[in-house]
C-alpha positions in Angstrom: -80.7 84.2 54.1 -80.6 80.9 52.3 -82.9 81.3 49.6 -84.2 77.2 48.8 -86.2 76.2 45.9 -87.3 72.1 45.2 -87.7 70.2 41.9 -89.0 66.9 41.5 -87.5 65.0 38.8 -87.4 61.3 37.9 -85.3 59.1 40.1 -81.9 58.8 39.2 -80.4 55.7 39.0 -77.6 55.4 41.7 -75.0 54.9 39.2 -75.9 58.5 38.0 -76.0 60.1 41.8 -72.4 58.5 42.5 -71.1 60.4 39.4 -72.4 63.2 40.4 -71.1 62.7 43.9 -67.5 62.1 41.9 -67.7 65.0 39.6 -68.7 67.7 42.5 -67.0 66.7 45.6 -70.6 65.5 47.2 -71.5 63.2 49.4 -74.3 60.4 49.4 -75.6 58.5 52.3 -77.6 56.1 51.4 -79.1 52.5 52.1 -79.2 49.3 49.6 -81.1 46.3 50.1 -83.2 47.2 53.1 -86.5 48.3 54.0 -85.4 51.8 53.9 -83.8 52.9 50.8 -83.8 56.7 51.7 -81.2 58.5 49.7 -79.5 61.8 50.7 -76.7 63.2 49.0 -75.0 66.6 49.0 -73.2 67.8 45.5 -71.5 71.2 45.3 -70.4 72.8 49.0 -70.8 76.0 49.7 -69.7 76.3 53.6 -67.3 73.7 54.6 -66.6 73.0 58.2 -63.1 71.1 59.1 -61.1 70.6 62.1 -59.4 74.2 61.7 -61.6 76.4 59.8 -65.1 76.7 58.8 -65.2 78.3 55.0 -68.1 80.1 53.3 -67.4 80.4 49.7 -63.9 82.1 49.5 -63.8 83.3 52.6 -61.9 81.6 55.6 -62.7 81.7 59.6 -60.0 80.1 61.7 -61.7 78.1 64.6 -61.5 76.2 67.4 -64.1 74.2 68.5 -65.4 72.4 65.4 -68.0 70.5 66.8 -69.0 73.1 68.7 -69.0 75.2 65.5 -71.4 72.4 64.0 -74.1 73.2 66.2 -73.8 76.6 66.0 -74.1 76.0 62.2 -77.5 74.1 62.2 -79.2 76.8 64.6 -78.0 78.9 62.2 -79.5 77.7 59.4 -82.5 75.9 61.3 -85.0 78.2 58.5 -84.0 75.9 56.1 -86.1 72.6 55.2 -85.6 69.8 57.2 -85.2 67.3 54.3 -81.6 69.4 53.6 -79.1 68.2 56.1 -75.3 68.8 57.1 -73.8 66.0 55.6 -70.0 64.8 56.9 -67.7 62.8 59.3 -65.3 62.7 62.1 -62.4 60.3 61.9 -61.5 58.2 64.5 -58.3 60.2 65.2 -60.3 63.2 66.3 -60.7 61.1 69.5 -57.2 63.3 70.4 -59.1 66.1 70.5 -61.8 65.1 72.6 -59.7 64.5 76.0 -56.4 66.1 77.9 -53.8 66.4 75.7 -51.2 63.7 76.5 -53.2 61.0 77.1 -52.8 59.4 73.6 -50.0 58.5 71.3 -49.4 61.4 68.9 -50.2 60.1 65.8 -49.4 61.1 61.9 -52.0 63.1 59.9 -54.2 60.7 57.9 -54.9 60.9 54.2 -58.1 62.7 55.2 -58.8 65.4 57.2 -60.0 64.5 60.3 -63.3 66.3 60.4 -65.2 67.4 57.4 -69.0 68.2 57.1 -70.8 70.8 54.4 -73.3 72.5 53.1 -74.5 72.0 49.8 -75.9 73.8 47.1 -78.1 70.6 45.7 -79.6 68.2 47.5 -81.3 64.8 45.6 -83.8 63.2 47.8 -84.1 59.9 46.3 -85.4 56.2 46.9 -84.9 53.2 45.0 -88.4 52.2 45.0 -90.2 55.7 44.2 -90.5 57.1 40.7 -89.8 60.1 41.7 -86.7 62.2 43.7 -86.4 66.1 44.7 -83.9 68.4 44.1 -83.1 70.9 46.7 -81.3 73.6 45.9 -79.8 76.3 47.7 -78.9 80.0 47.0 -76.7 81.6 48.9 -75.6 85.4 49.3 -71.8 85.2 49.5 -70.1 84.5 46.2 -69.5 80.2 45.1 -68.9 78.3 42.3 -72.1 77.8 41.0 -73.5 74.1 39.3 -76.2 74.0 37.2 -78.7 71.2 38.2 -78.6 70.3 34.4 -74.9 69.2 34.9 -76.0 66.9 37.7 -78.3 64.8 35.0 -75.6 62.5 34.1 -76.0 59.8 31.3 -76.1 56.3 32.6 -72.2 55.6 32.5 -70.4 52.5 30.8 -69.4 50.9 34.0 -66.5 48.0 33.2 -67.8 44.5 33.7 -64.1 43.5 35.0 -61.5 44.7 36.6 -58.4 43.5 38.8 -57.9 44.6 42.1 -54.2 43.2 43.8 -53.4 43.1 47.3 -50.0 45.0 47.9 -49.5 44.8 52.0 -51.2 44.9 55.0 -50.3 46.9 58.1 -50.2 43.5 60.4 -49.5 40.3 59.3 -50.4 36.9 60.8 -47.8 36.6 63.4 -47.8 40.6 64.1 -51.6 40.1 64.6 -52.0 37.2 66.7 -49.1 39.0 69.0 -51.5 41.9 69.7 -54.2 39.6 70.4 -51.9 37.7 72.8 -51.1 41.0 73.9 -54.9 42.5 74.4 -55.3 39.1 76.8 -52.6 40.1 79.0 -53.5 43.5 79.5 -57.1 42.0 80.3 -55.4 39.6 82.7 -53.8 42.7 84.3 -57.4 43.9 84.8 -56.1 47.3 82.5 -59.6 46.5 80.4 -62.5 44.0 79.4 -61.9 44.4 75.7 -60.4 45.8 73.0 -61.0 46.1 69.3 -57.8 45.4 67.2 -57.7 45.9 63.7 -55.5 45.8 60.7 -55.3 48.0 57.9 -55.2 45.4 54.1 -53.5 47.8 51.0 -54.3 46.8 47.4 -54.2 48.2 43.4 -57.5 48.7 41.1 -58.4 49.3 38.2 -61.9 50.4 39.1 -62.5 54.1 39.4 -63.8 55.2 42.1 -67.5 55.2 40.9 -67.0 51.5 39.6 -65.8 50.2 43.3 -68.6 51.9 44.8 -71.6 50.4 42.4 -69.7 47.1 43.2 -70.1 47.3 46.6 -73.0 49.1 46.7 -74.1 45.4 45.2 -72.0 43.1 48.0 -74.6 43.4 50.5 -77.5 44.3 52.8 -76.7 48.0 53.9 -78.4 50.3 56.0 -75.7 52.9 56.7 -73.8 53.3 53.1 -71.7 56.3 51.9 -70.1 57.4 49.3 -68.0 60.1 49.4 -65.8 62.8 47.3 -63.6 64.9 49.9 -60.5 66.0 50.0 -57.8 63.2 49.9 -59.7 60.9 47.7 -62.5 58.6 47.8 -64.8 57.0 50.7 -66.9 54.0 49.7 -68.8 51.9 53.2 -71.3 49.0 53.7 -71.5 50.0 57.4 -74.6 48.1 58.4 -74.1 49.7 62.3 -75.8 52.5 63.4 -73.7 54.8 66.0 -76.4 57.3 67.2 -80.1 58.5 65.7 -81.7 61.4 67.4 -85.2 61.7 66.5 -88.5 64.0 68.4 -85.8 64.4 71.6 -84.7 60.4 71.2 -81.7 59.2 70.9 -81.0 55.5 69.6 -77.7 53.7 69.8 -77.2 50.4 67.8 -73.6 48.3 68.7 -72.8 45.3 67.1 -70.8 42.6 68.7 -70.6 38.9 67.5 -70.2 37.7 64.0 -70.7 34.6 62.5 -70.5 33.6 59.0 -73.6 32.4 56.8 -73.8 28.7 56.2 -73.7 27.5 52.7 -76.9 25.1 53.5 -80.1 25.6 55.1 -79.5 22.8 58.1 -75.3 24.9 58.3 -77.4 28.3 58.3 -79.7 27.1 61.3 -76.8 26.0 63.5 -74.2 28.9 62.9 -77.4 32.0 63.8 -78.2 29.3 67.5 -74.9 29.0 68.2 -74.1 33.1 67.6 -77.5 33.4 69.9 -76.1 31.2 72.6 -72.1 31.7 72.3 -70.8 32.8 76.1 -68.2 35.4 74.5 -69.9 36.9 71.8 -73.0 37.7 74.5 -70.5 39.0 77.3 -69.0 40.9 74.2 -72.1 42.8 73.5 -72.8 43.0 76.7 -70.2 45.0 77.8 -70.1 47.6 75.2 -74.6 47.7 75.8 -73.4 49.3 79.3 -70.4 51.3 78.2 -72.8 52.8 75.9 -75.5 53.4 78.3 -73.3 54.9 80.3 -71.9 57.2 77.5 -75.7 58.2 76.7 -76.5 58.9 80.3 -73.9 62.2 79.6 -76.7 63.4 77.3 -79.7 62.0 78.2 -82.4 62.8 81.1 -82.1 61.3 84.0 -83.3 57.7 84.5 -84.4 57.4 80.5 -81.9 55.3 79.2 -83.0 51.9 78.8 -82.6 48.7 76.2 -85.3 47.7 75.3 -84.4 44.0 73.7 -81.4 42.0 74.0 -79.7 40.7 72.4 -80.9 40.9 68.6 -79.8 38.9 65.7 -79.1 40.9 62.3 -79.0 39.0 58.8 -76.7 40.0 56.4 -76.4 38.3 52.7 -72.8 36.6 54.2 -72.8 36.8 58.2 -75.2 37.1 61.3 -74.4 39.6 63.8 -75.6 40.3 67.1 -76.7 43.9 68.3 -78.9 45.7 70.5 -81.0 49.0 71.2 -79.4 51.6 73.1 -81.7 54.7 73.7 -82.1 58.0 75.9 -84.1 61.0 76.4 -81.7 63.9 74.9 -81.3 66.5 77.5 -82.7 70.3 76.0 -80.6 71.6 73.9 -78.3 69.0 73.1 -76.8 68.9 69.4 -75.3 66.7 67.4 -71.9 67.9 68.0 -72.1 67.8 71.8 -73.7 64.0 71.6 -70.1 63.3 69.7 -68.3 65.5 72.2 -69.3 63.1 74.9 -69.9 59.8 73.1 -67.3 59.8 70.1 -65.7 57.4 69.4 -68.5 54.6 69.2 -67.6 51.7 72.1 -68.2 48.8 69.6 -65.0 49.7 68.2 -62.8 50.8 70.3 -63.3 48.4 73.8 -64.1 48.4 77.6 -63.1 50.8 79.5 -62.9 53.6 76.6 -60.2 55.3 77.0 -57.4 52.5 78.0 -59.2 50.9 75.6 -57.9 53.0 73.1 -54.3 54.1 74.6 -53.8 50.1 73.3 -55.6 50.8 70.1 -52.5 52.9 70.2 -50.2 50.8 71.0 -50.5 47.8 68.8 -52.0 49.4 66.0 -48.9 50.3 63.8 -50.9 52.7 61.3 -53.7 55.7 62.5 -57.0 54.4 61.5 -58.3 57.8 60.0 -61.7 57.7 59.2 -62.2 53.9 59.5 -64.3 53.4 62.6 -65.3 57.3 62.6 -68.7 57.9 62.4 -70.4 59.6 58.6 -73.7 61.5 59.1 -76.3 64.2 58.5 -77.9 66.3 60.6 -81.0 68.1 59.3 -81.6 71.9 60.5 -84.5 70.7 63.1 -81.4 68.6 64.7 -82.6 65.0 64.1 -79.1 63.2 62.7 -78.0 59.8 61.7 -74.2 58.9 62.5 -73.5 55.3 61.2 -70.2 53.2 62.3 -67.5 53.7 59.7 -67.2 49.5 59.4 -67.0 47.5 56.0 -65.7 50.5 54.4 -62.4 51.0 51.2 -60.9 54.7 50.9 -59.3 54.9 47.4 -56.7 57.7 46.4 -56.6 57.2 42.2 -55.8 53.5 41.9 -54.7 52.4 45.3 -57.2 51.3 48.1 -57.2 50.9 51.5 -59.8 49.1 54.0 -59.2 47.8 57.4 -61.0 44.4 59.3 -60.7 43.5 63.3 -62.6 41.9 65.8 -63.3 42.1 69.8 -60.8 41.0 71.6 -61.9 39.1 74.6 -60.4 37.1 77.5 -61.8 33.8 75.8 -60.4 35.6 72.2 -58.2 32.8 70.3 -55.2 34.7 68.3 -55.8 32.6 65.4 -59.6 32.4 65.4 -59.7 36.5 65.6 -57.2 36.8 62.8 -59.3 34.4 60.5 -61.7 36.7 61.5 -60.2 39.8 60.3 -59.7 37.4 56.8 -63.5 36.6 56.9 -64.6 39.8 57.2 -62.4 41.5 54.5 -63.3 38.5 51.9 -66.5 40.1 51.1 -65.4 43.5 50.3 -62.1 41.9 48.5 -64.9 40.1 46.7 -67.1 42.8 45.8 -64.4 44.6 43.8 -63.2 41.3 42.1 -66.5 40.0 40.9 -68.1 40.4 37.2 -71.3 42.2 36.9 
């Protein structure tokens, strides 16, 4: 039996939370500059679930069904408070384990595990708009290296006011990416797919520490489903605006994003760009196809007849871009946990294409490197079964001084290769500017 104690403390500054994450192998899920500014942070893992094993302190048990074990773990610990959660992620490349062998090209293992979830010794539940936060501390019957709550109370960091981040390479240059777009359009013309999401990796070197990188990206935009994590392989920072799915009281909601246009430099230009996106035949058709795919995916885990699209399309306003998106909802089948949902619906259709399996095969063919966690999903599962998982776009991965982030877009019959390449530049610019900007 795991015992829980709760203490109220003054709300820690976000840099102190990030420092604790960095120091004690934690995960923080946060939002920034949005109406919902809750933060869920786990510090010092007690139980770790990966694609091959589950660790409880020093004890290791090999497993063959990690998503099934994930649901078992949530059920086993259902007596814990709802405020604490299993935190972790599933990488895009885990898709290979969800279909029959040989369906996808064999890809090399990325720098991070393909699946990682953890139960933590300490949870910091906080909000930027509240003066106090709660620290939930778990005490386990098995041996583990404890971290005192005093050591979580770290002094404010002396963050660098400036540093350097330098471009080194990309997985697909302009010609290679444009050729990939043309090949994707050819596949569409041949009837293989309706669309596919093609991305490229951008690599660089930085003098910023992971905490400094996270702080800069934290302030760079309105972030609904942000992540800062210190996990085996390095650090992860995500400024994702996209919800893969949320479950609450047996209702599931997915919110795919498709369609992007830059904010205008003047009020008139901003209005013109917004209206252009809302009336864009290409982007609305692209969103409609992905909504249809997700309606099908959610029907696999929902009570028949309950899947719905309340409004279409919706407009998302960020600091640098507008997005089109929609909500797809359903009523979950009894006994369906987050692991079972991931088995049936992962990866998210908005970052694969339609139909999903064939699109993923084309992505394997055209993208020269594995995606890893990029376009996977980070999330939390409360012990009452409620869960929230993002889509890992607008995300940066840091190993020491090396950084990598990806940019891409949905390719349709109407896609222009040069315009699609320029869109990857635009999408990557916000991350690049953020990690080069001065405070």
